[in-house]
C-alpha positions in Angstrom: -7.3 28.6 19.0 -9.5 25.5 18.5 -11.3 26.0 15.2 -7.6 26.5 14.0 -6.6 23.0 15.6 -9.7 21.6 14.3 -8.5 22.4 10.6 -5.0 21.7 11.5 -6.7 17.9 12.1 -8.8 17.9 9.0 -5.9 19.0 6.9 -3.5 16.2 8.4 -6.4 13.7 7.5 -7.1 15.2 4.2 -3.2 14.9 3.4 -2.9 11.2 4.3 -6.0 10.7 2.3 -4.4 12.2 -0.7 -0.9 10.4 -0.1 -3.2 6.8 -0.1 -4.8 7.9 -3.7 -1.0 8.7 -4.8 -0.2 5.4 -4.0 -3.4 3.6 -5.5 -2.3 5.5 -8.6 1.3 4.7 -8.8 0.3 1.0 -7.9 -1.9 0.9 -11.1 1.0 2.7 -13.0 3.8 0.2 -11.8 1.5 -2.8 -12.5 0.6 -1.6 -16.0 4.5 -1.1 -16.7 5.4 -4.3 -15.8 2.5 -6.1 -17.5 3.3 -3.9 -21.0 6.7 -3.1 -20.8 6.0 0.7 -20.5 9.3 2.4 -19.9 7.6 5.8 -19.6 5.6 4.4 -16.9 8.3 3.2 -15.0 9.9 6.8 -15.0 6.8 8.1 -13.7 6.3 5.7 -10.5 10.3 6.3 -9.6 9.4 10.1 -9.9 6.3 9.9 -7.8 8.3 8.3 -5.0 10.1 11.7 -4.3 6.5 13.2 -3.8 5.5 10.5 -1.5 8.6 10.6 0.6 7.9 14.4 0.7 4.6 14.1 1.7 4.9 11.5 4.4 7.8 13.2 5.8 5.5 16.1 5.7 2.7 14.5 7.5 5.3 13.6 10.5 6.7 16.7 10.9 3.2 18.5 11.0 1.9 15.9 13.6 4.7 16.6 15.7 4.4 20.4 15.2 0.5 20.1 16.2 1.7 18.2 19.3 3.9 20.7 20.5 1.7 23.5 20.1 -1.8 22.1 21.0 -1.1 19.7 23.6 -4.0 17.7 22.1 -5.4 14.4 24.5 -7.4 11.8 23.7 -9.1 11.1 20.8 -7.5 14.0 19.1 -3.7 12.9 19.9 -4.6 9.2 18.6 -5.7 10.8 15.5 -2.4 12.4 15.1 -0.4 9.4 16.1 -2.6 7.0 13.8 -2.0 9.2 10.5 1.7 9.5 11.3 1.5 5.7 11.6 -0.4 5.2 8.2 1.8 7.6 6.4 4.8 5.3 7.6 3.0 2.2 6.0 2.2 4.5 2.7 6.0 5.5 2.6 6.9 1.5 2.8 3.9 1.0 -0.1 5.6 4.1 -2.2 9.0 1.9 -2.0 7.4 -1.2 -3.0 5.7 0.5 -5.8 9.9 1.4 -6.8 10.5 -2.3 -6.5 7.8 -3.0 -9.2 9.0 -0.3 -11.3 12.3 -1.6 -11.5 11.1 -5.2 -12.0 9.3 -3.8 -15.3 12.7 -2.2 -16.3 14.5 -5.8 -16.0 12.2 -7.8 -17.9 11.0 -5.0 -20.4 13.3 -6.7 -22.9 12.0 -10.3 -22.9 8.3 -11.7 -22.9 7.5 -14.5 -21.2 4.7 -16.6 -20.4 1.1 -14.6 -20.9 0.2 -17.0 -17.6 2.5 -14.8 -15.4 1.4 -11.8 -17.2 -2.1 -12.6 -16.0 -1.4 -13.5 -12.6 0.1 -10.2 -12.3 -2.9 -8.3 -13.8 -4.9 -10.3 -11.6 -3.1 -9.6 -8.2 -3.0 -6.3 -9.2 -6.7 -5.9 -9.5 -7.1 -7.0 -6.1 -4.6 -5.0 -4.4 -6.4 -1.8 -6.4 -9.5 -3.0 -4.3 -7.8 -3.0 -1.1 -6.4 -0.2 -1.2 -9.5 1.7 -2.2 -11.1 0.1 0.7 -8.1 1.4 3.1 -8.9 5.0 1.6 -12.7 4.4 1.9 -12.4 3.2 5.6 -10.1 5.8 6.6 -12.0 8.9 4.9 -15.4 7.6 6.9 -14.3 6.2 9.6 -15.8 2.7 8.2 -15.1 0.3 11.1 -17.0 -2.4 9.1 -14.6 -2.1 6.0 -11.7 -1.4 7.9 -11.9 -4.7 9.3 -12.9 -6.4 6.0 -9.4 -5.6 4.7 -7.8 -9.0 5.9 -11.0 -10.8 4.3 -9.8 -9.0 0.6 -6.4 -9.8 1.3 -6.4 -13.5 1.2 -6.9 -14.2 -2.5 -3.9 -11.7 -2.9 -1.6 -14.1 -0.9 -3.4 -17.2 -2.6 -2.4 -15.8 -6.3 1.3 -15.2 -4.9 1.6 -19.1 -3.7 0.3 -19.5 -7.2 3.4 -17.7 -9.1 5.8 -20.4 -7.6 3.5 -23.3 -9.1 4.1 -21.8 -12.5 7.8 -21.1 -11.9 8.1 -24.8 -11.4 6.6 -25.6 -14.8 9.2 -23.7 -16.6 12.3 -25.5 -17.9 14.3 -22.8 -19.9 17.1 -21.0 -17.8 16.3 -17.9 -19.9 12.4 -18.1 -18.5 13.5 -19.0 -15.4 15.6 -15.8 -14.8 12.9 -13.7 -16.1 10.0 -15.3 -14.1 12.0 -15.0 -11.0 11.7 -11.1 -11.5 7.7 -11.6 -11.7 7.7 -13.6 -8.7 9.5 -10.8 -6.6 6.9 -8.6 -8.4 4.1 -10.5 -6.9 5.5 -10.5 -3.6 5.9 -6.7 -3.7 2.2 -6.4 -4.5 1.5 -8.6 -1.7 3.2 -6.6 0.9 1.7 -3.4 -0.3 -1.8 -5.2 0.6 0.0 -6.2 3.7 0.7 -2.8 4.5 -3.2 -1.5 3.9 -4.1 -4.4 6.1 -1.8 -2.8 8.7 -3.1 0.8 8.3 -7.1 -1.1 8.4 -5.8 -2.2 12.0 -5.0 1.3 12.8 -8.4 2.5 11.4 -9.9 0.2 13.6 -7.6 1.6 16.7 -8.4 5.2 15.7 -12.3 4.8 15.5 -12.5 2.2 19.0 -9.6 3.1 21.1 -8.5 -0.4 21.0 -6.8 -2.7 19.1 -8.8 -5.5 17.2 -8.1 -8.1 19.7 -9.4 -11.0 17.0 -6.7 -9.8 14.7 -3.9 -9.5 17.3 -4.7 -13.1 18.4 -5.2 -14.4 14.6 -1.3 -12.9 14.3 0.0 -14.9 17.4 -2.0 -17.9 16.5 
């Protein structure tokens, strides 16, 4: 029975990691769709959302089943609860990828200033790095890497603010409307990274049994 329980926990973690990798791939597709105006990639991202939602719901349902039948305690219960929490945040990331794809659809018929495309691509590259670190930290229970996620997130926030400076330089009404969609896309990327940071905090809790006091104090400050 306990061997079966251990396999259940392993499978639950592997499924959560798989969802994280799907999110990473979907985010790359969404950014590419936005930068290149690729409608095939827009449709791919929209279709991927259904898979992400289904898998995240599966993690939640499987977690409840394990709790109801195996009565886990201590670290095992912490693992199950944490993986459910992570899946919830990954589902939000999937929704944000959809928002990015819809922004790509809105802006596809008009090519705006290259500067904003470059900013989106740069921000996307930074978000990929955060997602890769999040996945790696969970896979290896790497406490140091999990705690590094807020640091990796900081440049993404700076690029988001830069979008507003670029927006202020535009004077043409059509350009401003187009750029506003790009600003929202930048915000979606920022939120994806924020969710990854939240998952990093939960990995810290999973490994140590304590929430990161420094992170909590920083947020309250």
